[in-house]
C-alpha positions as a Python dict, from the first residue, in 0.01 Angstrom:
ca = {
    (1, 'X'): (0, 0, 0),
    (2, 'X'): (-47, -10, 379),
    (3, 'X'): (-261, 205, 604),
    (4, 'X'): (-109, 525, 732),
    (5, 'X'): (-87, 512, 1109),
    (6, 'X'): (-51, 789, 1365),
    (7, 'X'): (18, 814, 1737),
    (8, 'X'): (167, 1037, 2003),
    (9, 'X'): (524, 914, 2045),
    (10, 'X'): (627, 1105, 2357),
    (11, 'X'): (526, 1022, 2716),
    (12, 'X'): (201, 1150, 2859),
    (13, 'X'): (221, 1468, 3064),
    (14, 'X'): (350, 1819, 3019),
    (15, 'X'): (684, 1887, 2855),
    (16, 'X'): (872, 2127, 2635),
    (17, 'X'): (824, 1914, 2323),
    (18, 'X'): (571, 1653, 2219),
    (19, 'X'): (577, 1449, 1897),
    (20, 'X'): (293, 1315, 1683),
    (21, 'X'): (425, 1054, 1442),
    (22, 'X'): (273, 923, 1118),
    (23, 'X'): (398, 641, 898),
    (24, 'X'): (266, 526, 562),
    (25, 'X'): (238, 627, 197),
    (26, 'X'): (-16, 902, 271),
    (27, 'X'): (154, 1056, 574),
    (28, 'X'): (301, 1357, 391),
    (29, 'X'): (-22, 1425, 204),
    (30, 'X'): (-229, 1398, 522),
    (31, 'X'): (-6, 1648, 704),
    (32, 'X'): (-34, 1896, 416),
    (33, 'X'): (-408, 1926, 488),
    (34, 'X'): (-350, 2108, 814),
    (35, 'X'): (11, 2235, 802),
    (36, 'X'): (85, 2589, 684),
    (37, 'X'): (441, 2706, 624),
    (38, 'X'): (565, 3060, 548),
    (39, 'X'): (546, 3161, 182),
    (40, 'X'): (322, 2865, 110),
    (41, 'X'): (606, 2615, 135),
    (42, 'X'): (471, 2260, 89),
    (43, 'X'): (577, 1951, 282),
    (44, 'X'): (560, 1752, -39),
    (45, 'X'): (845, 1964, -176),
    (46, 'X'): (1054, 1947, 142),
    (47, 'X'): (1387, 1765, 140),
    (48, 'X'): (1397, 1435, 323),
    (49, 'X'): (1518, 1438, 682),
    (50, 'X'): (1477, 1814, 712),
    (51, 'X'): (1250, 2013, 942),
    (52, 'X'): (1000, 2268, 818),
    (53, 'X'): (874, 2551, 1038),
    (54, 'X'): (507, 2644, 1035),
    (55, 'X'): (168, 2619, 1208),
    (56, 'X'): (-95, 2351, 1248),
    (57, 'X'): (-424, 2503, 1127),
    (58, 'X'): (-766, 2349, 1190),
    (59, 'X'): (-928, 2376, 843),
    (60, 'X'): (-1280, 2388, 990),
    (61, 'X'): (-1218, 2696, 1206),
    (62, 'X'): (-917, 2841, 1028),
    (63, 'X'): (-750, 2891, 1364),
    (64, 'X'): (-397, 2794, 1458),
    (65, 'X'): (-363, 2492, 1687),
    (66, 'X'): (10, 2522, 1750),
    (67, 'X'): (342, 2652, 1620),
    (68, 'X'): (546, 2351, 1512),
    (69, 'X'): (845, 2201, 1336),
    (70, 'X'): (762, 1913, 1101),
    (71, 'X'): (1017, 1647, 1004),
    (72, 'X'): (967, 1485, 664),
    (73, 'X'): (1146, 1151, 618),
    (74, 'X'): (1104, 969, 291),
    (75, 'X'): (1112, 593, 233),
    (76, 'X'): (1313, 379, 243),
    (77, 'X'): (1557, 556, 473),
    (78, 'X'): (1328, 578, 776),
    (79, 'X'): (1255, 388, 1095),
    (80, 'X'): (965, 200, 936),
    (81, 'X'): (1105, 198, 578),
    (82, 'X'): (792, 400, 487),
    (83, 'X'): (733, 772, 451),
    (84, 'X'): (735, 917, 803),
    (85, 'X'): (619, 1256, 928),
    (86, 'X'): (694, 1372, 1282),
    (87, 'X'): (515, 1683, 1405),
    (88, 'X'): (710, 1848, 1687),
    (89, 'X'): (457, 2038, 1895),
    (90, 'X'): (461, 2197, 2236),
    (91, 'X'): (439, 1916, 2490),
    (92, 'X'): (91, 1942, 2633),
    (93, 'X'): (-177, 1674, 2615),
    (94, 'X'): (-445, 1902, 2468),
    (95, 'X'): (-233, 2026, 2178),
    (96, 'X'): (-99, 1678, 2100),
    (97, 'X'): (-448, 1529, 2106),
    (98, 'X'): (-575, 1806, 1877),
    (99, 'X'): (-298, 1741, 1622),
    (100, 'X'): (-354, 1366, 1642),
    (101, 'X'): (-726, 1407, 1578),
    (102, 'X'): (-645, 1609, 1264),
    (103, 'X'): (-429, 1319, 1143),
    (104, 'X'): (-724, 1083, 1193),
    (105, 'X'): (-968, 1324, 1027),
    (106, 'X'): (-766, 1329, 707),
    (107, 'X'): (-707, 957, 668),
    (108, 'X'): (-466, 815, 921),
    (109, 'X'): (-577, 547, 1165),
    (110, 'X'): (-465, 495, 1527),
    (111, 'X'): (-144, 295, 1556),
    (112, 'X'): (-153, -30, 1753),
    (113, 'X'): (98, -93, 2035),
    (114, 'X'): (445, -125, 1884),
    (115, 'X'): (315, -91, 1529),
    (116, 'X'): (588, 147, 1413),
    (117, 'X'): (857, -99, 1526),
    (118, 'X'): (654, -388, 1389),
    (119, 'X'): (658, -223, 1047),
    (120, 'X'): (1035, -184, 1075),
    (121, 'X'): (1051, -561, 1138),
    (122, 'X'): (805, -656, 863),
    (123, 'X'): (982, -431, 613),
    (124, 'X'): (1318, -595, 690),
    (125, 'X'): (1496, -305, 856),
    (126, 'X'): (1544, -497, 1181),
    (127, 'X'): (1493, -856, 1293),
    (128, 'X'): (1288, -970, 1592),
    (129, 'X'): (1573, -965, 1843),
    (130, 'X'): (1655, -608, 1740),
    (131, 'X'): (1289, -512, 1776),
    (132, 'X'): (1294, -646, 2133),
    (133, 'X'): (1611, -445, 2194),
    (134, 'X'): (1417, -125, 2121),
    (135, 'X'): (1208, -185, 2433),
    (136, 'X'): (1526, -274, 2620),
    (137, 'X'): (1675, 65, 2533),
    (138, 'X'): (1359, 242, 2650),
    (139, 'X'): (1341, 53, 2980),
    (140, 'X'): (1713, 51, 3063),
    (141, 'X'): (1769, 150, 3425),
    (142, 'X'): (2151, 149, 3421),
    (143, 'X'): (2439, 229, 3189),
    (144, 'X'): (2532, -137, 3136),
    (145, 'X'): (2171, -231, 3065),
    (146, 'X'): (2161, 46, 2805),
    (147, 'X'): (2491, -68, 2651),
    (148, 'X'): (2366, -427, 2624),
    (149, 'X'): (2040, -318, 2460),
    (150, 'X'): (2215, -82, 2216),
    (151, 'X'): (2456, -361, 2122),
    (152, 'X'): (2162, -594, 2060),
    (153, 'X'): (1989, -324, 1857),
    (154, 'X'): (2301, -296, 1643),
    (155, 'X'): (2276, -670, 1575),
    (156, 'X'): (2534, -842, 1799),
    (157, 'X'): (2285, -1110, 1911),
    (158, 'X'): (2147, -1147, 1557),
    (159, 'X'): (2492, -1205, 1412),
    (160, 'X'): (2582, -1466, 1671),
    (161, 'X'): (2252, -1651, 1635),
    (162, 'X'): (2269, -1639, 1255),
    (163, 'X'): (2623, -1779, 1263),
    (164, 'X'): (2522, -2076, 1480),
    (165, 'X'): (2209, -2135, 1275),
    (166, 'X'): (2412, -2131, 954),
    (167, 'X'): (2644, -2396, 1098),
    (168, 'X'): (2347, -2620, 1174),
    (169, 'X'): (2212, -2569, 821),
    (170, 'X'): (2552, -2668, 678),
    (171, 'X'): (2547, -2985, 889),
    (172, 'X'): (2200, -3072, 759),
    (173, 'X'): (2321, -3019, 401),
    (174, 'X'): (2619, -3244, 472),
    (175, 'X'): (2391, -3522, 597),
    (176, 'X'): (2164, -3486, 295),
    (177, 'X'): (2462, -3514, 61),
    (178, 'X'): (2590, -3820, 245),
    (179, 'X'): (2248, -3992, 231),
    (180, 'X'): (2169, -3899, -130),
    (181, 'X'): (2514, -3968, -276),
    (182, 'X'): (2676, -4235, -57),
    (183, 'X'): (2918, -4341, -330),
    (184, 'X'): (3048, -3992, -398),
    (185, 'X'): (3348, -3837, -228),
    (186, 'X'): (3154, -3688, 64),
    (187, 'X'): (3338, -3612, 388),
    (188, 'X'): (3294, -3882, 652),
    (189, 'X'): (2976, -3842, 856),
    (190, 'X'): (3172, -3884, 1182),
    (191, 'X'): (3276, -3520, 1137),
    (192, 'X'): (2927, -3417, 1244),
    (193, 'X'): (2998, -3451, 1615),
    (194, 'X'): (3267, -3177, 1639),
    (195, 'X'): (3042, -2938, 1445),
    (196, 'X'): (2744, -2999, 1672),
    (197, 'X'): (2963, -2969, 1982),
    (198, 'X'): (3105, -2638, 1861),
    (199, 'X'): (2753, -2501, 1813),
    (200, 'X'): (2654, -2622, 2159),
    (201, 'X'): (2953, -2447, 2316),
    (202, 'X'): (2854, -2120, 2151),
    (203, 'X'): (2495, -2159, 2268),
    (204, 'X'): (2611, -2245, 2620),
    (205, 'X'): (2801, -1916, 2639),
    (206, 'X'): (2491, -1723, 2534),
    (207, 'X'): (2274, -1915, 2780),
    (208, 'X'): (2522, -1843, 3060),
    (209, 'X'): (2513, -1474, 2971),
    (210, 'X'): (2142, -1468, 3058),
    (211, 'X'): (2227, -1457, 3429),
    (212, 'X'): (2400, -1125, 3366),
    (213, 'X'): (2115, -1023, 3137),
    (214, 'X'): (1857, -1084, 3408),
    (215, 'X'): (2055, -862, 3646),
    (216, 'X'): (2086, -588, 3383),
    (217, 'X'): (1711, -608, 3324),
    (218, 'X'): (1584, -642, 3681),
    (219, 'X'): (1878, -551, 3905),
    (220, 'X'): (2078, -776, 4139),
    (221, 'X'): (1833, -856, 4418),
    (222, 'X'): (2050, -802, 4727),
    (223, 'X'): (1907, -868, 5073),
    (224, 'X'): (2075, -733, 5387),
    (225, 'X'): (2015, -961, 5688),
    (226, 'X'): (2135, -995, 6044),
    (227, 'X'): (2034, -948, 6406),
    (228, 'X'): (1886, -617, 6518),
    (229, 'X'): (2142, -339, 6557),
    (230, 'X'): (2426, -497, 6357),
    (231, 'X'): (2421, -204, 6113),
    (232, 'X'): (2188, -315, 5831),
    (233, 'X'): (2010, 19, 5796),
    (234, 'X'): (2339, 205, 5827),
    (235, 'X'): (2477, -4, 5541),
    (236, 'X'): (2171, 74, 5327),
    (237, 'X'): (2211, 446, 5397),
    (238, 'X'): (2585, 434, 5325),
    (239, 'X'): (2539, 259, 4990),
    (240, 'X'): (2252, 488, 4891),
    (241, 'X'): (2439, 792, 5021),
    (242, 'X'): (2121, 919, 5184),
    (243, 'X'): (1929, 865, 5508),
    (244, 'X'): (1668, 630, 5367),
    (245, 'X'): (1630, 413, 5678),
    (246, 'X'): (1593, 523, 6039),
    (247, 'X'): (1901, 438, 6244),
    (248, 'X'): (1889, 430, 6625),
    (249, 'X'): (2047, 233, 6908),
    (250, 'X'): (1707, 80, 6985),
    (251, 'X'): (1689, -282, 6857),
    (252, 'X'): (1401, -354, 6619),
    (253, 'X'): (1379, -5, 6467),
    (254, 'X'): (1334, -151, 6117),
    (255, 'X'): (1010, -347, 6120),
    (256, 'X'): (931, -360, 5751),
    (257, 'X'): (1120, -403, 5426),
    (258, 'X'): (1292, -99, 5276),
    (259, 'X'): (1395, -119, 4907),
    (260, 'X'): (1587, 107, 4674),
    (261, 'X'): (1826, 89, 4378),
    (262, 'X'): (2189, 185, 4350),
    (263, 'X'): (2422, 159, 4053),
    (264, 'X'): (2761, -6, 4095),
    (265, 'X'): (2976, 81, 3793),
    (266, 'X'): (2665, 84, 3574),
    (267, 'X'): (2503, -229, 3723),
    (268, 'X'): (2160, -187, 3887),
    (269, 'X'): (2154, -327, 4240),
    (270, 'X'): (1821, -365, 4419),
    (271, 'X'): (1904, -322, 4788),
    (272, 'X'): (1658, -464, 5040),
    (273, 'X'): (1699, -376, 5407),
    (274, 'X'): (1513, -623, 5625),
    (275, 'X'): (1389, -628, 5982),
    (276, 'X'): (1642, -769, 6227),
    (277, 'X'): (1578, -1142, 6267),
    (278, 'X'): (1516, -1246, 6626),
    (279, 'X'): (1253, -1404, 6847),
    (280, 'X'): (1004, -1135, 6940),
    (281, 'X'): (657, -1105, 7087),
    (282, 'X'): (591, -773, 6915),
    (283, 'X'): (321, -847, 6656),
    (284, 'X'): (440, -590, 6400),
    (285, 'X'): (807, -682, 6436),
    (286, 'X'): (720, -1050, 6405),
    (287, 'X'): (556, -983, 6066),
    (288, 'X'): (871, -799, 5957),
    (289, 'X'): (1089, -1092, 6063),
    (290, 'X'): (878, -1335, 5859),
    (291, 'X'): (904, -1108, 5556),
    (292, 'X'): (1281, -1100, 5601),
    (293, 'X'): (1299, -1479, 5596),
    (294, 'X'): (1084, -1493, 5282),
    (295, 'X'): (1304, -1240, 5099),
    (296, 'X'): (1619, -1442, 5168),
    (297, 'X'): (1483, -1728, 4959),
    (298, 'X'): (1424, -1488, 4666),
    (299, 'X'): (1763, -1313, 4686),
    (300, 'X'): (2036, -1321, 4422),
    (301, 'X'): (2286, -1211, 4684),
    (302, 'X'): (2276, -1202, 5064),
    (303, 'X'): (2474, -953, 5274),
    (304, 'X'): (2496, -1128, 5612),
    (305, 'X'): (2600, -882, 5880),
    (306, 'X'): (2763, -951, 6216),
    (307, 'X'): (2853, -715, 6499),
    (308, 'X'): (3228, -768, 6542),
    (309, 'X'): (3223, -593, 6879),
    (310, 'X'): (2999, -855, 7040),
    (311, 'X'): (3026, -1232, 7046),
    (312, 'X'): (2828, -1469, 6825),
    (313, 'X'): (2491, -1588, 6949),
    (314, 'X'): (2242, -1860, 6861),
    (315, 'X'): (2052, -1595, 6666),
    (316, 'X'): (2359, -1538, 6445),
    (317, 'X'): (2383, -1911, 6385),
    (318, 'X'): (2012, -1937, 6296),
    (319, 'X'): (2032, -1642, 6057),
    (320, 'X'): (2344, -1783, 5888),
    (321, 'X'): (2159, -2112, 5842),
    (322, 'X'): (1890, -1927, 5642),
    (323, 'X'): (2154, -1810, 5394),
    (324, 'X'): (2350, -2136, 5366),
    (325, 'X'): (2239, -2210, 5007),
    (326, 'X'): (2266, -1851, 4883),
    (327, 'X'): (2548, -1650, 4732),
    (328, 'X'): (2660, -1478, 5052),
    (329, 'X'): (2895, -1202, 5156),
    (330, 'X'): (2963, -1198, 5531),
    (331, 'X'): (3020, -848, 5665),
    (332, 'X'): (3204, -823, 5995),
    (333, 'X'): (3078, -480, 6093),
    (334, 'X'): (3197, -236, 6363),
    (335, 'X'): (3554, -347, 6291),
    (336, 'X'): (3680, -17, 6437),
    (337, 'X'): (3592, -148, 6785),
    (338, 'X'): (3751, -424, 6991),
    (339, 'X'): (3695, -753, 6810),
    (340, 'X'): (3496, -1028, 6978),
    (341, 'X'): (3454, -1238, 6661),
    (342, 'X'): (3736, -1395, 6460),
    (343, 'X'): (3745, -1464, 6088),
    (344, 'X'): (3760, -1836, 6166),
    (345, 'X'): (3433, -1802, 6361),
    (346, 'X'): (3263, -1660, 6052),
    (347, 'X'): (3409, -1915, 5810),
    (348, 'X'): (3297, -2192, 6043),
    (349, 'X'): (2945, -2054, 6037),
    (350, 'X'): (2919, -1967, 5664),
    (351, 'X'): (3173, -2180, 5474),
    (352, 'X'): (3258, -2045, 5131),
    (353, 'X'): (3126, -1697, 5197),
    (354, 'X'): (3334, -1393, 5109),
    (355, 'X'): (3432, -1211, 5430),
    (356, 'X'): (3471, -833, 5435),
    (357, 'X'): (3546, -625, 5742),
    (358, 'X'): (3346, -303, 5754),
    (359, 'X'): (3308, -1, 5972),
    (360, 'X'): (3013, 208, 5866),
    (361, 'X'): (3126, 473, 6110),
    (362, 'X'): (3433, 555, 5899),
    (363, 'X'): (3340, 390, 5568),
    (364, 'X'): (3591, 106, 5588),
    (365, 'X'): (3519, -185, 5354),
    (366, 'X'): (3253, -21, 5135),
    (367, 'X'): (3477, 5, 4827),
    (368, 'X'): (3588, -356, 4871),
    (369, 'X'): (3222, -459, 4898),
    (370, 'X'): (3108, -281, 4582),
    (371, 'X'): (3411, -402, 4384),
    (372, 'X'): (3342, -760, 4488),
    (373, 'X'): (2973, -737, 4396),
    (374, 'X'): (3063, -605, 4051),
    (375, 'X'): (3311, -889, 4005),
    (376, 'X'): (3043, -1144, 4090),
    (377, 'X'): (2826, -1030, 3801),
    (378, 'X'): (3070, -1053, 3510),
    (379, 'X'): (3198, -1408, 3540),
    (380, 'X'): (3262, -1695, 3302),
    (381, 'X'): (3434, -1479, 3041),
    (382, 'X'): (3129, -1255, 2999),
    (383, 'X'): (3211, -889, 2944),
    (384, 'X'): (3019, -589, 2817),
    (385, 'X'): (3178, -660, 2478),
    (386, 'X'): (3014, -1004, 2469),
    (387, 'X'): (2660, -1064, 2342),
    (388, 'X'): (2432, -1078, 2646),
    (389, 'X'): (2089, -1242, 2644),
    (390, 'X'): (1857, -1008, 2834),
    (391, 'X'): (1530, -1153, 2711),
    (392, 'X'): (1350, -1456, 2857),
    (393, 'X'): (1193, -1548, 2521),
    (394, 'X'): (1531, -1561, 2352),
    (395, 'X'): (1669, -1768, 2639),
    (396, 'X'): (1386, -2023, 2603),
    (397, 'X'): (1456, -2053, 2229),
    (398, 'X'): (1827, -2106, 2293),
    (399, 'X'): (1755, -2379, 2546),
    (400, 'X'): (1528, -2555, 2297),
    (401, 'X'): (1800, -2536, 2034),
    (402, 'X'): (2056, -2673, 2281),
    (403, 'X'): (1826, -2961, 2376),
    (404, 'X'): (1773, -3043, 2008),
    (405, 'X'): (2150, -3045, 1951),
    (406, 'X'): (2198, -3276, 2250),
    (407, 'X'): (1935, -3506, 2104),
    (408, 'X'): (2126, -3505, 1774),
    (409, 'X'): (2442, -3617, 1953),
    (410, 'X'): (2250, -3894, 2130),
    (411, 'X'): (2107, -4007, 1796),
    (412, 'X'): (2459, -4024, 1650),
    (413, 'X'): (2583, -4230, 1944),
    (414, 'X'): (2290, -4471, 1925),
    (415, 'X'): (2385, -4593, 1581),
    (416, 'X'): (2042, -4527, 1431),
    (417, 'X'): (2023, -4411, 1067),
    (418, 'X'): (2215, -4087, 1034),
    (419, 'X'): (1939, -3910, 844),
    (420, 'X'): (1736, -3908, 1169),
    (421, 'X'): (1989, -3658, 1303),
    (422, 'X'): (1848, -3414, 1049),
    (423, 'X'): (1520, -3395, 1242),
    (424, 'X'): (1699, -3282, 1559),
    (425, 'X'): (1921, -3036, 1376),
    (426, 'X'): (1624, -2881, 1197),
    (427, 'X'): (1453, -2840, 1534),
    (428, 'X'): (1759, -2646, 1647),
    (429, 'X'): (1751, -2438, 1328),
    (430, 'X'): (1384, -2351, 1383),
    (431, 'X'): (1434, -2264, 1750),
    (432, 'X'): (1718, -2026, 1664),
    (433, 'X'): (1512, -1880, 1380),
    (434, 'X'): (1245, -1781, 1632),
    (435, 'X'): (1496, -1551, 1801),
    (436, 'X'): (1554, -1347, 1486),
    (437, 'X'): (1199, -1394, 1358),
    (438, 'X'): (1273, -1612, 1056),
    (439, 'X'): (1061, -1897, 1193),
    (440, 'X'): (854, -1714, 1454),
    (441, 'X'): (478, -1758, 1424),
    (442, 'X'): (228, -1473, 1411),
    (443, 'X'): (117, -1541, 1769),
    (444, 'X'): (473, -1497, 1899),
    (445, 'X'): (519, -1176, 1702),
    (446, 'X'): (184, -1041, 1827),
    (447, 'X'): (282, -1113, 2186),
    (448, 'X'): (611, -927, 2152),
    (449, 'X'): (471, -609, 2001),
    (450, 'X'): (164, -586, 2225),
    (451, 'X'): (404, -505, 2511),
    (452, 'X'): (526, -191, 2334),
    (453, 'X'): (377, 152, 2392),
    (454, 'X'): (143, 279, 2120),
    (455, 'X'): (380, 541, 1974),
    (456, 'X'): (683, 315, 1938),
}
């Protein structure tokens, strides 16, 4: 028998509804101490997964605390695989705190961060990667991020990892059979290499998906750069569809960094409008220029803007040099005016960059720009139907498993005793097991759940 835990499971602040959740063998009995239903109806007699109307009554004063609906959910068909009671109150801090204190008074204890989800993991309802997906669902800031987290919660990562891990285990068993029974009719040991290579290919695809996962989790960090007055702030406003940045004909209007998010077909894009980069004696503008240069080095994508109606300058060349090692889209802006810059000029300055002609005055090129950005994200055969690694811990485990598999191949090539390959393969098995929790230590598990909110 475990302790019965209780916590407020809805965000702090005022709202129409607030929920106090309890989980544990005593949760229904505890709630019966302060819940009164019409005609003396008892929670203990209520059907599972049904709501019961009534009032929370403070037994000491006999006064009603709130009018509520109570959900009774009986083990094992619950989130935690334990008896669960959820008290749906009015969503104010005072009433929720009062109900929670009654839970504590009659035997529940405060839940630790993530303890409800931790119990779901410990009781075998979900594995560790699915537990991490719960937080991914909560923190999703775009439709595709939500889809990826929901897919992980349903087990798409778990199934893929378990499949690869099972292959490694089969290879270990094959080696053991070969070593223990060399005279028996055991398949030639040379067949190990294709099996290991196949597992490595599967892991490589998951590892490659982490680039998409990072974008889904954090947003594509996109920095808009160029000389003053090329249209950077106008581009920001056009993509945001609001007047976020001040736009004037005066060069140097933007002196600091302006950031905001947009969603392109469900993908979060973090747009960063920077100060125009030029030599200046203005102290404030100079600070803005230095910040712009720093942000370029941190960018996932650079939108390098040129004014098509004026010729290229040394400043354009210097700015392009800052973006030479970055994934860059060159925007030839003000294309509605007479052109003073050719496409060849741009390609000579930023070889390999995608060139798009834009006119922010009439909206030309914006759809092409957003379509191209979306296409950049889903590359290498990765789609929203593919498992996507969105978690840095899982990525680190996959890389360790890959390295162990590479070591196994090297051991095979070296001609050393084949049973030494088992050590490398078992390292891969253990690393993959950490993703699902089968081989994860208590310290790792603690670290994961301490990042959850208390009521989850």
